[in-house]
N, CA, C and O of each residue as an XYZ file, in Angstrom:
292
protein
N      18.692    -35.940     -5.499
C      18.510    -35.662     -4.088
C      17.564    -36.716     -3.512
O      16.530    -37.030     -4.102
N      17.930    -37.245     -2.371
C      17.108    -38.226     -1.683
C      15.881    -37.527     -1.099
O      15.974    -36.384     -0.651
N      14.738    -38.206     -1.104
C      13.490    -37.584     -0.667
C      13.517    -37.206      0.814
O      12.878    -36.227      1.200
N      14.230    -37.946      1.647
C      14.314    -37.600      3.062
C      15.108    -36.318      3.287
O      14.903    -35.632      4.289
N      16.000    -35.992      2.378
C      16.812    -34.780      2.502
C      16.164    -33.579      1.833
O      16.689    -32.469      1.924
N      15.041    -33.774      1.168
C      14.366    -32.667      0.497
C      13.752    -31.734      1.544
O      13.212    -32.213      2.541
N      13.822    -30.427      1.343
C      13.292    -29.487      2.346
C      11.791    -29.656      2.596
O      11.331    -29.429      3.715
N      11.025    -30.045      1.586
C       9.586    -30.186      1.758
C       9.215    -31.428      2.553
O       8.050    -31.588      2.918
N      10.161    -32.305      2.832
C       9.877    -33.473      3.669
C       9.695    -33.062      5.126
O       9.091    -33.800      5.905
N      10.206    -31.900      5.500
C      10.064    -31.382      6.858
C       8.750    -30.601      6.961
O       8.539    -29.636      6.226
N       7.876    -31.020      7.869
C       6.566    -30.369      7.987
C       6.687    -28.913      8.439
O       5.852    -28.085      8.073
N       7.705    -28.591      9.220
C       7.889    -27.197      9.655
C       8.156    -26.273      8.472
O       7.652    -25.151      8.432
N       8.936    -26.734      7.525
C       9.232    -25.931      6.331
C       7.956    -25.705      5.525
O       7.703    -24.599      5.046
N       7.159    -26.755      5.380
C       5.913    -26.626      4.610
C       4.967    -25.618      5.261
O       4.377    -24.786      4.571
N       4.823    -25.688      6.571
C       3.916    -24.772      7.265
C       4.443    -23.340      7.202
O       3.678    -22.409      6.948
N       5.731    -23.158      7.428
C       6.302    -21.810      7.377
C       6.194    -21.204      5.986
O       5.972    -20.000      5.856
N       6.343    -22.003      4.959
C       6.204    -21.494      3.599
C       4.782    -21.004      3.360
O       4.577    -19.946      2.765
N       3.795    -21.777      3.826
C       2.410    -21.346      3.699
C       2.111    -20.089      4.491
O       1.403    -19.202      4.015
N       2.652    -20.010      5.706
C       2.408    -18.831      6.537
C       3.076    -17.578      5.976
O       2.502    -16.490      6.020
N       4.276    -17.733      5.456
C       4.979    -16.562      4.908
C       4.279    -16.016      3.664
O       4.165    -14.802      3.499
N       3.814    -16.901      2.798
C       3.108    -16.418      1.614
C       1.786    -15.781      2.016
O       1.380    -14.779      1.427
N       1.109    -16.345      3.011
C      -0.142    -15.753      3.491
C       0.106    -14.401      4.144
O      -0.667    -13.461      3.960
N       1.176    -14.312      4.899
C       1.511    -13.046      5.544
C       1.776    -11.950      4.514
O       1.358    -10.808      4.705
N       2.453    -12.283      3.443
C       2.720    -11.272      2.418
C       1.424    -10.807      1.755
O       1.288     -9.626      1.435
N       0.475    -11.713      1.546
C      -0.813    -11.320      0.962
C      -1.570    -10.407      1.924
O      -2.155     -9.411      1.498
N      -1.565    -10.732      3.207
C      -2.272     -9.920      4.202
C      -1.642     -8.540      4.322
O      -2.359     -7.547      4.443
N      -0.326     -8.459      4.292
C       0.349     -7.155      4.387
C      -0.036     -6.272      3.213
O      -0.324     -5.089      3.392
N      -0.043     -6.835      2.018
C      -0.441     -6.047      0.842
C      -1.897     -5.617      0.973
O      -2.231     -4.473      0.664
N      -2.761     -6.510      1.422
C      -4.181     -6.180      1.555
C      -4.411     -5.056      2.557
O      -5.194     -4.141      2.303
N      -3.734     -5.126      3.684
C      -3.985     -4.152      4.755
C      -3.354     -2.792      4.456
O      -3.972     -1.754      4.693
N      -2.136     -2.796      3.940
C      -1.418     -1.526      3.795
C      -1.555     -0.858      2.434
O      -1.332      0.348      2.325
N      -1.913     -1.603      1.395
C      -1.917     -1.008      0.065
C      -3.266     -1.026     -0.641
O      -3.413     -0.381     -1.678
N      -4.244     -1.736     -0.120
C      -5.544     -1.823     -0.759
C      -6.551     -1.025      0.065
O      -6.648     -1.199      1.280
N      -7.299     -0.149     -0.606
C      -8.260      0.709      0.091
C      -9.670      0.130      0.103
O     -10.445      0.426      1.012
N     -10.009     -0.673     -0.867
C     -11.348     -1.230     -0.976
C     -11.530     -2.347      0.053
O     -10.748     -3.297      0.091
N     -12.574     -2.225      0.892
C     -12.800     -3.184      1.975
C     -13.135     -4.572      1.446
O     -12.678     -5.571      2.001
N     -13.916     -4.646      0.395
C     -14.282     -5.947     -0.171
C     -13.057     -6.645     -0.745
O     -12.887     -7.852     -0.578
N     -12.220     -5.893     -1.411
C     -10.993     -6.472     -1.967
C     -10.074     -6.945     -0.842
O      -9.447     -7.999     -0.951
N      -9.997     -6.170      0.230
C      -9.196     -6.589      1.379
C      -9.714     -7.900      1.960
O      -8.935     -8.803      2.268
N     -11.025     -7.997      2.106
C     -11.615     -9.217      2.657
C     -11.350    -10.414      1.753
O     -11.042    -11.502      2.240
N     -11.466    -10.225      0.455
C     -11.183    -11.316     -0.487
C      -9.719    -11.746     -0.425
O      -9.411    -12.937     -0.480
N      -8.824    -10.772     -0.310
C      -7.401    -11.099     -0.228
C      -7.070    -11.819      1.078
O      -6.261    -12.747      1.084
N      -7.678    -11.407      2.164
C      -7.433    -12.076      3.445
C      -8.011    -13.486      3.415
O      -7.423    -14.408      3.980
N      -9.147    -13.660      2.767
C      -9.701    -14.996      2.588
C      -8.803    -15.880      1.755
O      -8.610    -17.054      2.072
N      -8.251    -15.319      0.686
C      -7.311    -16.074     -0.148
C      -6.053    -16.429      0.641
O      -5.475    -17.499      0.451
N      -5.636    -15.533      1.520
C      -4.463    -15.813      2.354
C      -4.748    -16.956      3.321
O      -3.869    -17.777      3.585
N      -5.957    -17.017      3.847
C      -6.320    -18.112      4.743
C      -6.318    -19.451      4.003
O      -5.833    -20.458      4.518
N      -6.863    -19.443      2.794
C      -6.847    -20.664      1.979
C      -5.411    -21.049      1.637
O      -5.072    -22.232      1.621
N      -4.582    -20.072      1.369
C      -3.177    -20.323      1.057
C      -2.443    -20.903      2.261
O      -1.616    -21.802      2.110
N      -2.739    -20.395      3.451
C      -2.069    -20.887      4.665
C      -2.396    -22.346      4.929
O      -1.557    -23.087      5.442
N      -3.601    -22.766      4.584
C      -3.999    -24.154      4.794
C      -3.626    -25.024      3.600
O      -3.188    -26.162      3.765
N      -3.800    -24.490      2.409
C      -3.618    -25.286      1.195
C      -2.180    -25.563      0.827
O      -1.869    -26.658      0.356
N      -1.303    -24.616      1.024
C       0.092    -24.801      0.625
C       0.767    -25.969      1.347
O       1.389    -26.800      0.685
N       0.671    -26.066      2.675
C       1.287    -27.227      3.329
C       0.670    -28.558      2.883
O       1.372    -29.561      2.758
N      -0.642    -28.560      2.646
C      -1.313    -29.779      2.205
C      -0.800    -30.224      0.836
O      -0.494    -31.398      0.629
N      -0.711    -29.278     -0.091
C      -0.239    -29.604     -1.443
C       1.215    -30.063     -1.406
O       1.576    -31.017     -2.095
N       2.044    -29.405     -0.621
C       3.451    -29.804     -0.537
C       3.599    -31.174      0.126
O       4.483    -31.947     -0.242
N       2.738    -31.479      1.104
C       2.766    -32.802      1.722
C       2.410    -33.874      0.698
O       3.046    -34.927      0.645
N       1.394    -33.603     -0.110
C       1.011    -34.556     -1.158
C       2.135    -34.711     -2.182
O       2.354    -35.807     -2.698
N       2.833    -33.645     -2.473
C       3.960    -33.701     -3.404
C       5.038    -34.637     -2.885
O       5.569    -35.453     -3.638
N       5.362    -34.526     -1.617
C       6.385    -35.382     -1.020
C       5.915    -36.827     -0.992
O       6.698    -37.734     -1.273
N       4.642    -37.059     -0.657
C       4.110    -38.421     -0.625
C       4.146    -39.064     -2.007
O       4.518    -40.230     -2.140
N       3.765    -38.313     -3.032
C       3.782    -38.853     -4.390
C       5.203    -39.107     -4.871
O       5.457    -40.089     -5.569
N       6.120    -38.236     -4.506
C       7.515    -38.441     -4.896
C       8.071    -39.686     -4.224
O       8.854    -40.421     -4.826
N       7.670    -39.927     -2.981
C       8.118    -41.125     -2.264
C       7.557    -42.374     -2.913
O       8.280    -43.359     -3.064
N       6.282    -42.365     -3.305
C       5.672    -43.510     -3.954
C       6.319    -43.802     -5.310
O       6.542    -44.959     -5.665
N       6.615    -42.744     -6.058
C       7.260    -42.941     -7.358
C       8.666    -43.493     -7.195
O       9.110    -44.323     -7.987
N       9.365    -43.030     -6.166
C      10.722    -43.525     -5.907
C      10.674    -45.003     -5.551
O      11.498    -45.776     -6.037
N       9.735    -45.409     -4.721
C       9.610    -46.810     -4.336
C       9.217    -47.644     -5.547
O       9.714    -48.756     -5.725
N       8.321    -47.108     -6.385
C       7.900    -47.831     -7.581
C       9.027    -48.023     -8.569
O       9.067    -49.041     -9.259
N       9.941    -47.078     -8.660
C      11.060    -47.186     -9.591
C      12.095    -48.181     -9.082
O      12.830    -48.751     -9.889
N      12.180    -48.409     -7.785
C      13.173    -49.327     -7.234
C      12.757    -50.779     -7.401
O      13.608    -51.669     -7.376
N      11.484    -51.032     -7.567
C      11.007    -52.423     -7.661
C      11.331    -53.022     -9.008
O      11.004    -54.181     -9.263
């Protein structure tokens, strides 16, 4: 698969993936966890996930592009 056609090359996909995983963590924290401290920790982890997932996927695409260019030389 060409790197431009990869789904993670689209920034919207990367952001939505991070938001959806964060949303699922928040839903579990709010509706199924009774301990307030645990809820706060889970919501904090969801915030880190919302920011970190798109960043990591962007780096993945950048590294894959660099490796592809390096292999063509």
